[in-house]
C-alpha positions as CSV (number, residue, x, y, z in Angstrom):
1,M,0.0,0.0,0.0
2,N,1.6,3.3,-1.0
3,L,2.0,6.4,1.1
4,I,-1.1,8.3,-0.1
5,Y,-3.5,5.5,0.4
6,K,-2.1,5.1,4.0
7,V,-2.5,8.8,4.6
8,S,-6.0,8.8,3.2
9,I,-7.1,5.9,5.4
10,L,-5.5,7.5,8.4
11,L,-7.3,10.8,7.9
12,I,-10.6,9.0,7.5
13,G,-10.1,6.9,10.6
14,I,-9.1,9.7,13.0
15,V,-11.8,10.9,15.3
16,S,-12.3,14.6,15.0
17,L,-10.7,16.6,17.7
18,P,-12.0,19.9,19.1
19,Q,-10.6,23.1,17.6
20,T,-9.3,24.2,21.0
21,I,-6.0,22.3,21.3
22,I,-4.9,21.5,24.8
23,S,-1.7,20.1,26.1
24,Q,-1.7,16.5,27.4
25,E,0.8,17.4,30.1
26,Q,1.6,20.8,31.5
27,S,4.7,19.9,33.5
28,E,8.3,19.6,32.2
29,K,7.6,21.0,28.7
30,Q,10.1,20.2,26.0
31,N,11.8,23.4,24.6
32,I,12.2,23.7,20.9
33,L,15.1,25.5,19.1
34,F,13.9,25.8,15.5
35,I,16.7,26.7,13.2
36,S,15.6,27.7,9.6
37,I,18.2,28.2,6.8
38,D,17.3,29.7,3.5
39,D,18.5,28.1,0.1
40,F,20.8,25.5,1.8
41,R,21.7,22.5,-0.2
42,P,23.0,19.4,1.7
43,K,26.5,19.4,0.1
44,I,28.4,19.4,3.4
45,S,30.8,17.0,5.2
46,S,28.2,15.2,7.3
47,Y,26.3,14.5,4.0
48,G,29.4,13.1,2.4
49,E,30.9,16.1,0.5
50,T,33.8,18.4,1.6
51,K,33.4,21.4,-0.6
52,M,31.8,23.6,2.1
53,I,33.3,24.2,5.6
54,T,30.5,23.6,8.2
55,P,32.1,22.2,11.4
56,N,29.2,23.3,13.6
57,I,26.4,21.7,11.6
58,D,28.5,18.6,11.2
59,K,28.9,18.6,15.0
60,L,25.1,18.9,15.4
61,A,24.6,15.9,13.1
62,S,26.9,13.9,15.4
63,E,24.8,14.9,18.4
64,G,21.5,13.8,16.8
65,L,19.9,12.2,13.8
66,Q,20.7,13.3,10.2
67,F,18.0,12.6,7.6
68,N,19.7,11.7,4.4
69,N,16.5,11.6,2.3
70,A,14.8,14.8,3.4
71,Y,12.9,16.9,0.9
72,T,11.0,20.2,0.6
73,N,7.4,19.9,-0.5
74,I,7.8,22.9,-2.9
75,A,11.1,24.6,-3.9
76,V,10.2,28.2,-3.2
77,C,10.4,30.0,0.1
78,G,7.0,31.5,0.7
79,A,5.1,28.4,-0.1
80,S,7.5,26.0,1.6
81,R,7.5,27.9,4.9
82,A,3.7,28.4,4.9
83,S,3.3,24.6,4.3
84,L,5.7,23.7,7.1
85,M,4.1,26.1,9.6
86,T,0.6,24.8,9.0
87,G,1.4,21.1,8.4
88,I,-0.6,21.3,5.1
89,R,0.8,20.2,1.7
90,P,1.1,22.7,-1.2
91,S,-1.3,22.3,-4.2
92,L,-1.9,24.0,-7.5
93,N,-4.0,26.6,-5.7
94,R,-2.5,26.6,-2.2
95,F,1.0,27.5,-1.2
96,N,2.2,27.7,-4.8
97,D,4.6,30.7,-5.0
98,F,7.1,32.9,-3.0
99,S,4.2,35.3,-2.3
100,S,2.1,32.6,-0.6
101,R,0.8,33.5,2.9
102,A,-0.4,30.9,5.3
103,Q,-3.0,33.1,6.8
104,V,-4.4,33.9,3.3
105,D,-4.3,30.4,1.8
106,T,-5.4,28.6,5.0
107,P,-6.9,31.3,7.3
108,Q,-8.5,28.7,9.6
109,A,-5.3,26.7,10.1
110,I,-3.7,26.5,13.5
111,S,-0.1,27.5,12.9
112,L,2.7,25.8,14.6
113,N,3.5,29.0,16.6
114,Q,-0.1,29.4,17.6
115,L,-0.3,25.8,18.8
116,F,2.8,26.2,21.0
117,M,1.6,29.5,22.3
118,D,-1.8,28.0,23.2
119,N,0.0,25.3,25.1
120,G,1.9,27.7,27.4
121,Y,5.0,28.3,25.5
122,E,6.8,31.6,24.8
123,T,7.0,31.7,21.1
124,I,9.9,33.8,19.7
125,S,10.7,34.6,16.0
126,Y,14.0,36.1,14.9
127,G,14.9,36.5,11.3
128,K,13.2,34.7,8.5
129,I,10.6,32.1,9.6
130,Y,7.6,32.8,7.4
131,H,8.5,34.5,4.2
132,H,6.2,37.4,5.1
133,S,7.0,38.7,8.5
134,D,3.4,39.6,9.4
135,D,2.1,36.1,8.5
136,F,0.2,34.8,11.6
137,Q,2.3,37.3,13.6
138,Q,-0.2,37.5,16.4
139,H,0.9,34.1,17.5
140,W,4.4,35.1,18.4
141,S,4.9,36.4,21.9
142,E,8.1,38.1,20.6
143,K,9.3,38.7,17.1
144,D,11.6,41.1,15.2
145,K,11.1,42.6,11.8
146,G,11.8,39.4,9.9
147,Q,14.2,38.9,7.1
148,I,16.7,41.6,6.1
149,Q,18.2,40.2,2.9
150,S,20.5,42.9,1.4
151,D,22.2,44.7,4.3
152,F,25.4,45.5,2.5
153,Q,28.2,46.8,4.7
154,D,30.8,47.8,2.1
155,P,30.4,51.5,1.3
156,K,31.2,50.8,-2.4
157,S,28.5,48.2,-2.5
158,I,25.9,50.6,-1.0
159,V,26.7,53.3,-3.5
160,R,26.5,51.0,-6.4
161,V,23.2,49.4,-5.3
162,N,21.6,52.8,-4.6
163,N,22.4,53.9,-8.1
164,A,21.6,50.6,-9.8
165,E,19.0,50.0,-12.5
166,K,15.6,48.7,-11.4
167,G,14.9,45.0,-11.1
168,E,11.8,43.1,-10.4
169,Y,11.4,44.4,-6.8
170,G,13.4,47.6,-6.7
171,N,17.1,48.4,-7.4
172,K,19.1,45.5,-8.5
173,N,21.6,44.1,-6.0
174,L,25.2,43.0,-6.2
175,T,25.5,39.2,-6.0
176,Y,28.2,39.2,-3.3
177,E,30.5,41.2,-1.0
178,Y,33.0,40.3,1.7
179,P,34.1,43.4,3.6
180,D,36.4,43.2,6.6
181,V,33.7,43.5,9.3
182,D,32.8,41.4,12.3
183,D,30.2,38.7,12.5
184,Y,27.6,40.9,14.0
185,A,27.6,43.6,11.2
186,Y,25.1,41.7,9.2
187,N,21.5,41.0,10.3
188,D,22.1,37.2,10.6
189,G,24.8,38.1,13.2
190,K,22.4,40.4,15.0
191,I,19.6,37.8,15.2
192,T,22.1,35.4,16.7
193,Q,23.0,37.9,19.4
194,N,19.3,38.5,20.1
195,A,18.6,34.8,20.4
196,I,21.5,34.3,22.8
197,Y,20.4,37.2,24.9
198,K,16.8,35.8,24.9
199,L,18.0,32.3,25.9
200,K,19.6,33.9,29.0
201,E,16.3,35.5,29.9
202,L,14.4,32.3,29.4
203,K,16.8,30.4,31.6
204,K,16.2,32.9,34.4
205,D,12.4,32.8,34.0
206,D,12.3,29.0,33.7
207,Q,9.8,29.5,30.8
208,P,9.2,26.8,28.2
209,F,10.0,28.2,24.7
210,F,9.6,27.6,21.0
211,M,12.4,29.8,19.6
212,A,12.6,30.1,15.9
213,V,15.8,31.5,14.4
214,G,15.7,32.0,10.7
215,Y,19.0,32.6,8.8
216,V,18.8,34.3,5.4
217,S,22.3,33.2,4.6
218,P,23.1,31.7,2.1
219,H,20.3,33.3,0.1
220,L,21.4,35.8,-2.5
221,P,23.1,38.2,-2.2
222,F,26.0,36.2,-0.7
223,I,27.2,38.7,1.9
224,Q,29.5,37.8,4.8
225,P,32.7,39.0,6.6
226,K,35.9,38.7,4.7
227,K,37.3,35.9,6.9
228,Y,34.7,33.5,5.5
229,W,35.5,34.3,1.9
230,D,39.2,33.8,2.7
231,M,38.5,30.2,4.0
232,Y,38.3,29.1,0.3
233,D,40.9,29.0,-2.4
234,H,39.1,30.7,-5.3
235,D,41.0,29.0,-8.1
236,S,40.3,25.6,-6.7
237,I,36.5,26.0,-6.6
238,Q,35.0,23.5,-9.0
239,L,32.2,24.4,-11.4
240,A,29.2,22.1,-12.1
241,D,30.2,19.3,-14.4
242,N,26.7,19.1,-15.9
243,S,25.8,22.6,-16.9
244,Y,23.6,21.4,-19.7
245,Q,20.0,20.4,-20.3
246,P,19.4,16.8,-19.5
247,E,19.1,14.5,-22.5
248,N,15.5,14.1,-23.7
249,S,14.1,16.4,-21.1
250,P,11.0,18.5,-22.0
251,F,11.1,22.2,-22.8
252,I,8.9,23.1,-19.9
253,A,11.3,21.6,-17.4
254,I,14.1,23.9,-18.6
255,E,13.3,27.2,-20.4
256,A,9.7,27.5,-19.3
257,Q,9.8,26.2,-15.7
258,H,13.2,27.4,-14.8
259,N,15.2,30.2,-16.4
260,S,17.0,31.4,-13.2
261,A,14.8,34.4,-13.2
262,E,15.5,35.3,-9.6
263,L,19.2,35.8,-10.4
264,R,18.8,37.3,-13.8
265,K,16.1,39.9,-13.0
266,N,17.3,41.1,-9.6
267,Y,21.1,41.2,-9.6
268,L,23.7,43.3,-11.4
269,D,26.2,42.0,-14.0
270,I,24.1,38.9,-14.8
271,P,23.3,38.2,-18.5
272,A,19.6,38.1,-19.3
273,Q,19.9,34.7,-20.9
274,G,22.5,32.0,-21.7
275,K,25.1,30.2,-19.7
276,L,27.1,32.3,-17.2
277,D,30.8,32.5,-18.0
278,D,33.2,30.5,-15.8
279,D,34.6,33.6,-13.9
280,L,31.1,34.7,-12.9
281,A,30.0,31.2,-12.0
282,R,33.1,30.7,-9.8
283,N,32.5,34.0,-8.0
284,L,28.9,33.0,-7.3
285,I,29.9,29.6,-6.0
286,H,32.7,31.1,-3.9
287,G,30.2,33.6,-2.4
288,Y,27.7,30.8,-1.7
289,Y,30.3,28.7,0.1
290,A,31.5,31.6,2.2
291,S,27.9,32.5,3.1
292,V,27.3,29.0,4.3
293,S,30.4,29.0,6.4
294,Y,29.3,32.3,8.0
295,M,25.9,30.9,8.8
296,D,27.5,27.8,10.2
297,A,29.6,29.8,12.6
298,L,26.6,31.7,13.9
299,I,24.7,28.5,14.5
300,G,27.7,27.2,16.4
301,E,27.5,30.2,18.7
302,L,23.8,29.8,19.3
303,I,24.0,26.1,20.2
304,K,27.0,26.7,22.4
305,E,25.0,29.2,24.4
306,L,22.2,26.7,24.8
307,D,24.8,24.2,26.1
308,D,26.5,26.7,28.4
309,L,23.1,27.6,30.0
310,G,22.3,24.0,30.7
311,L,19.2,24.0,28.5
312,R,20.3,21.3,26.1
313,D,19.0,18.4,28.2
314,N,15.4,19.7,27.8
315,T,15.6,21.2,24.3
316,T,15.0,19.6,20.9
317,I,17.0,21.3,18.2
318,I,15.7,21.0,14.6
319,L,17.7,22.4,11.7
320,W,16.1,22.5,8.2
321,S,16.1,24.5,5.0
322,D,13.1,25.6,3.0
323,H,14.6,24.0,-0.2
324,G,17.9,23.3,-1.9
325,Y,19.8,25.3,-4.4
326,F,21.4,25.1,-7.9
327,L,24.9,26.3,-8.5
328,G,25.1,25.9,-12.2
329,E,23.7,22.3,-12.6
330,H,21.8,22.1,-15.9
331,G,22.7,25.7,-16.3
332,F,20.4,26.6,-13.4
333,W,20.9,29.0,-10.5
334,C,18.7,29.4,-7.4
335,K,15.7,26.9,-7.0
336,H,12.2,26.8,-8.5
337,S,12.2,23.3,-9.9
338,T,11.6,19.6,-9.1
339,F,15.2,18.6,-10.0
340,H,17.2,17.1,-7.1
341,E,19.3,20.1,-6.4
342,A,16.2,22.2,-5.7
343,V,14.2,19.8,-3.6
344,K,16.6,17.9,-1.5
345,I,17.4,19.6,1.8
346,P,19.6,19.2,5.0
347,F,17.5,18.1,7.9
348,I,18.9,17.3,11.4
349,M,17.2,16.7,14.7
350,S,18.9,16.5,18.1
351,S,16.4,15.6,20.8
352,P,17.0,14.4,24.4
353,G,16.6,10.7,24.8
354,Y,16.6,10.0,21.1
355,A,19.2,8.9,18.5
356,K,22.6,10.5,18.6
357,N,25.4,10.4,16.0
358,Q,23.2,8.4,13.6
359,I,21.8,8.8,10.1
360,T,18.6,7.5,8.5
361,D,17.6,6.8,5.0
362,S,13.9,7.0,5.7
363,F,12.2,9.5,3.4
364,T,11.2,12.7,5.0
365,E,9.2,15.8,4.0
366,L,9.0,19.2,5.6
367,V,5.3,18.6,6.1
368,D,6.4,16.0,8.8
369,V,7.9,18.7,11.0
370,Y,4.6,19.9,12.5
371,P,3.4,16.5,13.9
372,T,6.9,15.6,15.0
373,L,7.4,18.6,17.2
374,C,3.9,18.2,18.6
375,E,4.7,14.6,19.7
376,L,8.0,15.6,21.2
377,A,6.3,18.4,23.2
378,N,3.4,16.2,24.1
379,I,0.9,18.4,22.4
380,T,-2.1,17.1,20.5
381,P,-2.0,18.4,16.9
382,P,-5.1,19.3,14.7
383,D,-6.6,16.3,13.0
384,Y,-6.3,17.7,9.4
385,I,-2.5,18.0,9.1
386,H,-0.8,16.0,6.3
387,G,2.6,14.9,7.7
388,K,3.7,12.0,9.8
389,S,5.5,12.2,13.1
390,L,9.2,11.3,12.8
391,T,9.5,10.1,16.4
392,P,9.6,6.4,15.4
393,V,12.7,7.2,13.3
394,L,14.2,9.2,16.1
395,K,13.8,6.0,18.2
396,N,15.0,3.6,15.5
397,P,16.8,5.2,12.6
398,S,16.8,2.0,10.6
399,I,13.1,1.9,10.0
400,Q,11.5,3.3,6.8
401,L,8.6,5.5,7.9
402,K,8.1,6.6,4.3
403,D,9.4,5.1,1.0
404,E,8.6,8.1,-1.2
405,I,7.9,11.8,-1.0
406,Y,5.9,14.3,-3.1
407,T,7.0,17.7,-4.2
408,R,6.0,20.3,-6.7
409,Y,6.7,23.7,-8.2
410,K,4.1,25.6,-10.1
411,Q,3.3,23.5,-13.3
412,G,5.3,20.5,-12.1
413,E,4.6,17.9,-9.5
414,A,6.9,15.0,-8.6
415,V,7.2,11.7,-6.7
416,I,10.6,10.7,-5.6
417,D,11.8,7.4,-4.0
418,A,15.1,5.5,-3.8
419,N,14.7,4.3,-7.4
420,Y,13.2,7.1,-9.5
421,S,12.3,10.8,-9.7
422,Y,9.2,11.3,-11.8
423,T,7.7,14.7,-12.7
424,E,4.6,15.6,-14.7
425,F,3.9,19.1,-16.0
426,Y,0.5,20.7,-16.4
427,R,-0.9,24.0,-17.5
428,G,-4.0,24.3,-15.4
429,K,-5.4,20.8,-15.8
430,T,-3.9,20.1,-19.2
431,Y,-1.0,17.7,-19.3
432,V,2.0,19.1,-21.2
433,G,4.9,16.7,-20.5
434,N,6.9,14.5,-18.1
435,M,10.4,13.4,-17.1
436,M,11.9,10.5,-15.2
437,Y,15.4,9.9,-13.8
438,D,17.0,6.7,-12.5
439,M,18.2,7.7,-9.0
440,K,20.4,4.6,-8.7
441,T,22.5,5.2,-11.8
442,D,21.9,8.9,-12.6
443,L,21.6,10.9,-9.4
444,K,22.7,14.1,-11.2
445,Q,19.6,13.6,-13.5
446,N,21.3,14.0,-16.8
447,I,19.2,11.5,-18.9
448,D,15.4,11.6,-18.9
449,I,14.3,8.0,-19.4
450,S,10.5,8.6,-19.5
451,K,10.3,8.3,-23.3
452,I,12.0,4.9,-23.6
453,P,9.4,2.4,-24.7
454,A,10.6,-0.2,-22.2
455,N,9.8,2.2,-19.3
456,A,6.1,2.7,-20.4
457,K,4.7,0.5,-17.5
458,L,7.0,2.2,-15.0
459,V,5.9,5.7,-16.1
460,K,2.3,4.6,-15.9
461,M,2.8,3.4,-12.3
462,Y,4.4,6.6,-11.2
463,S,1.8,8.7,-13.0
464,Q,-0.8,6.9,-11.0
465,K,1.0,7.7,-7.8
466,L,0.8,11.4,-8.8
467,K,-2.9,11.2,-9.7
468,V,-3.7,9.8,-6.2
469,M,-1.6,12.6,-4.6
470,R,-3.2,15.3,-6.8
471,N,-6.7,14.2,-5.8
472,F,-5.6,14.2,-2.1
473,V,-3.9,17.6,-2.0
474,D,-6.5,19.5,-4.1
475,K,-9.1,19.0,-1.3
476,D,-9.5,21.6,1.4
477,P,-8.0,19.8,4.4
478,I,-9.9,21.8,7.0
479,N,-13.4,22.3,5.7
């Protein structure tokens, strides 16, 4: 029985719970440190690659459970974050773009921050949690102004940006800078300081907390202190070795679905079309790597403070990214796709009494975060949410809670398992193409095998999986 049939049966069988959610236990509440990272691909040492320097995230993985098959449900920030914070899957008409707002698309949903607030937690939001800072903002007991994405510190950068041509959302930005400033010059440094100060307050007050700290790094522009740029040898940085369209892939998957518009429309010195030259590509990759290492250092400070305050024994740390990121693969930059680079994410949990220094290959989706945190905190979730609690995997990392995941972006929707990644494309309800990749032999997704006659039955089987999922997610989960 596949995942969707299991989910459907489960939803039918659950007895409806009252809309007022109450805690099952009021004593000894489990704290939550909820670390969100924007645009972060899992190409780090703990995941088997050594191109990026991330000692603190690697250390966190050794202190908890790393999910090696974790995926976003949609590779765009607004929709992904709205989905995670409500526990509801994206669909064609719900959580479908960066502009998506949870309180607009699902106004009756009980957000994760509301649920914890209603159960006696102080709920704190620093940095980028929802894409829109005012989304369900009434359910934070404390919050800052949200994301600050382009706080350039180099005076030359500031002058150039202030005088730049207009882009899609205002003046175009530089793609990177690395002035000789300290870690707290940028907003990501400031939110780390705020979170550390708040942890000290919470320790004194003995108040249970759900603290969400959202790092914009490594989202464009790639901005960080010079010492992080200097951690990498520029000339040794490798370019993507598959900066070409996959063989046999449909037009809509390349030019129509993904043209790296975020980079091309909003940043200076980027050609409107065509492949980026090697010098520009290497500068962007260098900037991305440096931004990741900067973010990693800040996370290290935050977790060290949690340890130093003696709060770790009663705090679950969850680290996740809203989606992955392209660095030139297939000629793409940024996200906005169902290809592997866009949808696979880093996902680590460190929870008292559960697995430590272990990995799991059980497939995991961001929609699973909501029920997992509820179970760890002994809070009853709403009955309409779509994910599965990951606590069985935290207890026994060898089990397979899920064998497949579902993800989408605008016209495309995909099912991915250990064997294949299959995507179908639609305009409205009209089918316009598909693609399939063998994840055992072609992890980089360079050859679309969907048109090979011998694979016709396989394509039909995966198409049926998507049909079941489409019928499921298109329904209003609450009404």
